[in-house]
N, C-alpha and C positions, 0 to 999 in steps of 0.2 A: 504494500500500500504506500502510495506517495503522499507526502504531506505538503511540501512546498518546493519551489525551484528558484534559484538565484543565478542569474547569468546575464548574457548580453542579448538584447533584443535585435534579431537579425532581419526581421520582416514583420509586417502587421497589416491586417485589414479588419473590417468590422466583425468578422466571424472567426478569425484565427490569429495566433501570434506564433512566431518562430523564435525560440529562445535557445541559445547555445551555451553549454556549460561542460567543462572538462572534455572538450573536443566532440561532443555529441549535440546535435541540434534537435530539439523537440518541437513537434507541431502540436499546438495546443488550441482546442476549441474554446472560445471566449464569448461572454455576453457583451452586448453593446456598451453597457456601463463600464466594463473593464477596458474596452477599447479606448473610451474617452479619457481614461486615466493613464494610458501607456505613454512612456517617454518617447523621444525620437529614436529612430533606428540607430543601432550601435551604442546605445546607452545601457547602463546596468538596470536590471529590473528584478523585482521579487514578487512572485505570485503564489497563491495557495492552490493546491491541486486536488482533483478528485478523479479517480480512475473508474471508468465504466467498462466492464467486460461483457460483451455479447458474443453469440455464436459466430457472427460474421465480422466482428470488429473489436479492437481494443482502443479506446479513446481516452485521452487525457483532457480534462476540462480545467481551465485556469481562471482564477478570480483575483481581483485586486485586493479584496477584503476577506478576511477569514469568515466573517459573518455571512457573506454572500455564498462562500463555499459550503458552509454548514446548512444554509437554507436550501441550496441546490440539492444536497444529499437527502434532506428531509422531503423535498418535493418529489424527487424521483422514486421515493419509497411509497408514494401514494398511488392508488389504482388509477390508471388512465393518464398519468403524467410521465412522459418520457423526458430524456435529457434535452431535446430540442424545445419542448414546451417550457421546461424549467428555466432554460437559458433565456427564453423570450420574456418570462415573468421578471427575472432578475434584471435583464437588460433594459426593460421598459418602465420599471417602477422602483423607486427607492424603497429600501427595506422598511423605513418608518411609515411610508405611505401604504405599503402592502399590509403591514400589521394593522394599521387603522382600518383599512378596507375589510380585513378579516373580522376584526372586532365589531365593526359597524354592519357586517353582512352586506356590504355594498357590492352586490352582484353586478350592477350596471357599470361601475367603475372597473371592476376586474374584467368584465367582458370587452372592454376597450383595448386590452392587451392583445397584440397580434397572436392568433392561434388559440385564443381562449373564447369559447362560446358560452352561452348562458348556462348550459348544463354543467360544463366543466367548472365555471365560476361558482356555481352553487355547491358543487362537490368540494371545491377548494375551501369554501367557507366552513362547511361541516367538518371536514377532516383536519383543517389547519387550526381551528379555533382553540382546541386544547393544547396544541403544540406551541402556539405563540402566547398562551395565557400567561400573564404576568410580565411579558416582555414588552418593552417600549411603552409602559404605562405613562411615563412622564410626557411622552410625545402625543399620547392619545388624549390626555386630560384637557389640554387647551381647546380641543376641537369638539369635545363631547357635548357641550351646550349648544353649539351651532348645528350639529348633526347634519340634516339634509342639505342645508344651504351651502355647506362646504363642498359636498359631493356634487351638487348641482352646478356650482361655479367651476369646479374642475372639469366636469363633463362638457360644459359650455365652451371652455377654452380649448379642449381637445377637438370639439366639433369645428372650431375655428382654425384647426391645423396644428395646435400645440401638441408636443409629445406628452405622455402622461407625467414624465419627470418634470418637464418645464411647466406644465399646468399646475402641478402640485407646488412647485417652488413659488410660482407667481402668487398663488392663493395664500401660501404660508407667509410670504413677505408682506403681502397686503394686510393680512390680519394682525401682524405685529404693529402696524401703524393705525389700523382701524379696528381695534379689538371689539367694539360694540356694534359693528355694522350688521344689520339684520335684513337689509334690502338686497335681494339677489342681484338686481340690475346694477346697483351702486357698487357692489363687491366685484362684479365682473369688469365694470368700467375701470375701477381702481386697479384691478389686477392687470388689465391690458396696459394701462399707463405705466405701472410698475415695470413690466417686462420691456416696454419701449425705452424706458430710461436706463435699464441695466444693459 
């Protein structure tokens, strides 16, 4: 079982990274979130690994954060969730946002992740609820009172072309400045202005 790899990044694209160490170059499958954190080619890099062995393939998956690797291994242990779907979840939604969506049973937000339909999202909520119980409570608390308005605002931004991660960040940043905002239209407008300034 592999834990991590430290070496020189030889090549990268949104789906894979090539890391060379002790004369061997490893081809690693990565989520989009890890790709955005990778340094330039020929730079040193440290990634956390998970090996998935199937009858027709042995694949190494790599993650920038240990927590992402651990979530990946939890997800592929669920029925109907393969490595490709797990990578899509991790690559398109920050962990704190994913945990909030699970706690809030936000099937609509989860269904926005590429490759996740309504039935898969519902199964994720049921099977992951106990697994993320107690995790990320500090990040869930500020949003618990707003409930639906936050999810609606995020969905609205995604319908306007924002990625789930960018939409989540925009709403988070907006709520820091407008903590008492209860009007959905005002929240969306402020979030759009926030992203345009950043």
